[in-house]
N, C-alpha and C positions, 0 to 999 in steps of 0.2 A: 464584209464581216467574215472572220475566220470560222471554219467549220468546227465548232467546239463540241466534243462528244458529250452525250447525256448518259443517263444511267445505263450501265452495261450488264447489270445483274449481279455484280459482285462488289464487295466493299473491303478495302484494305486500310487498316488504321496504322499510322506511323507516328510514334511519339515525337513531339516537337514540331510537327508540321501539319498535322491533320486538323487541329483546332486553332482558332485565332489567338487565344491567350495561353493555352496549355496549362490551365489551372489543375487539371486532373490527369494529365498525360502520364505522370509517373505512377499513378494508381493502377495496379495490375488488374483489379476488377473492372475499372473503367475501360482499360484496353480490351478486355475480353468482351464486355457488353456493347461497346460502340458499334462494331460491325453487325452484331445481332439486332440492335435497335434500328440501325439503318436499313437492314433487310426487311424488318417488320414494318417500318414506316412506308417504304415504297410499295410493299405488297398491299398495305391498307389503302394506298392511293390508286391502286389498280394495276400495278405491274404484275405480270408481263402482258396483260390484255391491252394495256395502253402504254404509250411511252411516257416516261416521267422526265421532265426537263430539269433534272437535278443531277448533281454528282455526289459521290460519297462524302466529300468534304463539306458540302452544303448541309447534309444531314448531321454530320459530326458537329458542325457549328451550332445547329439547333439543339443537339443533345447537350453540349456544354452549357448553352444558355439556359436550358431547362433545369439542369443541376444548380446553376447559379441562382435561378429564381426560387427554387425550392429552399435552398439554404438562406436566401435573403428573407423570405417570408417567415421562416421559423425563427431565425435569430433576431429579427426585428421584434417579434413578440417576446422573445427571451429578454432582450434588452429592456423593453418597456416594463416587463414584469419584475425585473431585477434591478432597475435603475437605482432605487434607494440603497441597495447594497453595493452597487458599483461606483457610485460617486465618491471620489477621493481615492479609489484604488489606482494602482499604477497602470500605465499603458505600455511601458517598456521597462526592460531590465537595466541594470547598471551599465552594461556595455552597449546599450542602445538597441539591442535586438528586441523584436516584438515578442511578448508573451501572450499568445492567444489562448482563449478559454472556451472555444467551442468544444463540444462533446464532453463537457464536464458540468457538474452541478455548481453553478456559481454561488449558490447560497451557502455551500459548505466551504468553498475555497477562498472566498473573498468577503471581507468585512468592511464596514464603513470606518475609514480612518479618522473622519472628522466628527465622530459621534459626540464627543464631549468637549472638544477644543476648537471647533470651527470658529467660534466667536472670541476665543482667547479667554473665556471666563474661567474663574478658579473653581475647581471641583473639590469637594470635601466629603469625608465619609467618617463613619463611626462604627467601631466594632466590626470592621471588615465588610459587612453587607453581602449582598448576592451579586451575581453578574451573569451575563450571557456570553457565550463563546461561539463564534463562527469559524474559528480556526483552531489549530492545535494549541493547547495551553502548556506553557513551561513554568518551572518553579525557579526562584532565585532567592538569595538571602542577602540582607544588608547587615554589615557589621556596625551596629549602633554603638556609639561611644558616649560615655558618661559626660553629661553637660553639653552635648552637641545636639541641637534641636533640628537644624536644617541640613538637608543633604541633596546633592546633585547626583541622581542615580546614574547619569551617563559619564560624568567626568570625575567622580569622587574616588573611583577605584576601590571602593569598599564593598562593591556588589559582587557576589559570586554567581555568575549566570550559568544556567543549565546548558545553554547553547548560544552561539553567535556572539561571544564576549568581545572578540577582536573587532568584528564588524559593527557591533553596537557602539563601542567606544570610539571607533573611527568615524561614525556617522553614516555608514553605508546601509545599516539596517535601522528601521524605525521600530520602537516598541510601543505596545499598548498595554497599560497596566489594567489587569482585570480584577484583582482582589488583593488586599493587604491584610495580613493576619495580625492586626494591632488590637489586642484585647486587654481589658482590665484583668488583673490576676483573679483567679477564682476565689470567692470568699472562703471556701472550705480550707484554703491554704493558711488562713489566719484564725481558724476555728480551733479552740482548745480541744485536745483529744477527748471525744465524748466518753471514753472509758477511764479518764483520769478525773479524780475528784476536784483537784485544785483549779480554781478559776471558773467553775461551772455554777457557783452560787448555791451549791447544795452540800457544802462541807459540813455544816452544822447538822443537817439531816442525817448524814452518814454517821456522825458521832452519836446521834440519838439511837440509831440502829445497832451501835456497837461495832461499826466497821472502820472507825477512824484510826485505830492502831495497826491496821494491816499495812504491809509494805510489799510492793508499791501500792500507792494510794488508788486502788481500783474500787469503783463505787459499787459494783455488784447490783446496780439498779437498772431496771428496764424503763427507759424514758419514752414518752409518746413521740411519734414522727414530727408532729407540729412543733415540738420543742427545738429540734434541729433546724426546721424551716424558719422559725421565727428568729433564731440567732443569725442565720445566714442573711436574712432580709435586713436585720439591724445593721450588719456590717456593710452591706451594699448601700443602704440608705445613708449611712454615715459618710461613705466615700462620695456619694453623689452630692451631698450638701457641703461637706467641708473640704473636698479635694478637687483638683483639676481632673475633668473627665478624660478618659482615654479616647482620643480620636486623632485624625490626621487631616492635612490639607495637601493636595497635589495639583500642580500646574503643568500642563502640556506633557503629561505622562513622564515627567522628568524631575521636577523640583518638589521634594517631599519635606513637609514640616510636621513634626511629631508633638503631640500633647499627651501628658505633661512632659516637661523637660526630663530626659532620661537621667537617672541617678546611678546607673550601673551599665557595664558593657554587656551586650547580649546580641543575639542574631534575630533579625526581624525578617520573616518569610513573606513572600508575595508571589502572585501568579502574573504572567505576562504572555503576550503573543508578539510575533515579529512579522514584518513585511518589508518589501523593498522600500528604501528610504524615500520619504516625500518632504523632508525638511532640507534646509540648506546643507551643503556638504560639510561645512564647518560645524554643524550642530547648532547653528544660531536659530533660536526659536522665532526670531522675527522673520525668518524665511520659511515658507511652507506652512506648517500647521498653525503657527501663531500669527501669520501674516498672509502674504500672497501665496496662493497655491502653486506648487511646483509645476513645471511645464509638462511633466510626464504623468499627470493625474487625469482621471476620467472626470469630465465636467458635464457632458451631455451625450445624446445619442450618437453624435458624429464621431466621437473618439472612444466609444466603448470597444474594448479589445476583442472583437470577433473577426474571424477571417472566413474564407470559403469552407463549405462543409467537406468532410472527408467522405468521399463517395463510398468507399468500401464499408463504412460504418452505417450507412443508410439501410434500413430494413426493407423488406419486400413491398409493404404498402407504399412506402415512400418512393421506391423505384418504379412502381406501377404509375404513380402520379407523374413522375419524371417522363416516363415513356409516352403517356397521353399528352403531356405538354409539348414534348418533342414533335409529336404528330401534328398538333395544332400549329406549331411554328413552321413546320414543313409545308403545311397547307397554305399558310400565309405567304411563305416565300414562293411557292409554286403559283399561287394566284397572282402575285405581283409579276412574275415572269410571263405568264400567259396573258396578262392584261396588256402587255406591250404589243401583242399580236392578237387582237380580238377576233379577227377573221383570217382564215388561211384559204388560199385558192386550192381547189382540187379539180381534177378533170371533169369539166362540164358543169361545175358549181363551186361553192365555197362552204366552209364549215366554221361555226362559231365556237370558240373555246369557252370552257366553264369557269373562267377566272372569278366572276362575281360570286358564284356559289361557294368556291373555295375560300374567298376572303370573308364572306359572311359566316361560314361554318367555323373558320379559324378564330374570328373575333368572339363568337359565342362560346366555343369550347374553352378558350383561354379564360374568359371571364368566369365561366362556371367552375373551372378547376381552381382558380384563385379564391372564389367565394367559398367553395367547399373546404379548402385548406384553412382559410381564415376562421371559418366556423368551428372546425376541429380544434384549432389552436386556442380559440376563445374559451372552449370548454376545458382547457388544460392550464389556464392561468392559476396562480396560487389562490386567488380569491375564489375562483370557481371550484377548485378542488376542496378547499376548506368547507365551502357550502355543501358540497356533495357528501363529505365525511360527516358533517353535522346532520344532514338529512338522513343519512344511512343509520347513524347512531340513534336518531329519534325514531326511525322506523323499527329498529330492533327493540327499542324500549317499549314502544306501543305494542309490538308483536308479543313481547314477553308478558306485558301486562294482560293482554287479551288471552294468552295461553294460560297464564296463572289463574285467571278469573274462572276458568271452567275445569280446573283440576279437581279430581275427586280423591280424597284420602280415605283409605280403609284401614282401620286399626284392628 
């Protein structure tokens, strides 16, 4: 067997060759920390009092694996916590390159594309309604034509988009309609001028007071507020009973149907969000949202778009966890090496290596570190944080009640 050198007391990190995968070799902070972590690990193992049967590349491999494990644990919890928001999101951009979302708040940057159309059901609304927004919301206007009730928002070319018009019409961007401002005209628009006598039903009363010959026909009378309120309610009730209500139906965030049938040309405004397209490239609703999901959408934990952690973004508590896990991995590796030579001959006797102790300590330390990290992550899930906020608010309320109970006011 060749005489392979062991730890010499120094470590030299070379980007591209010192770690097996090179996930973090281009990270300047990783390059700086790698030799320092290697020196710390071997000193914790007893160097220079005892020889350490490892080389610097062995410790660098442990260091890389520790960073991988740290990122895997954190992102697994992130995926589990955010899966309802991730399902239906894209896993790749239009050109096929991955769009990773680590180091960002996925709740703000990704929404569920299948929120209302996963089953292809028809959505309807009246009076605009409210909405939630997980991404930036844009405004657009539809040029409504008299007598035209149905519109294809993608292909009609009657929509003035705030952004992404060419991509939306070509099918490379998918839109999500958030709110449509389709309201019944305000009743006040059909209310006779409250300061004009004609039409208010009080003309004869004005004549009695001697105001009938004044021009213009101003009534000069102060009417109670409920007089106006009752007239407005009468107009609205008449429209509800005798006319078609103002509402709309929309399918697949694309096909819009307006009620009642428009009788004039006007602009209809609506809010929308955009995302990388998940329907067929030709805009066919039977592909993607209305039918089979596109191949580049998140479906489960295995294709949630997370990659390795960015080492330089990890804070000091995280790096301390990584250093300790690196030490545990190095102990495991050293224990495996020494286990191959359980006893070594020395002049006049033989010595037994401590491989079993190293393996036992390594297994315990790794398990403890993983358990500690998972407990911390469990405390940071959305559900756990909402519970903490509620408890904190309740504590504040009880504290304020207790404080107010013993206040003394001197007048």
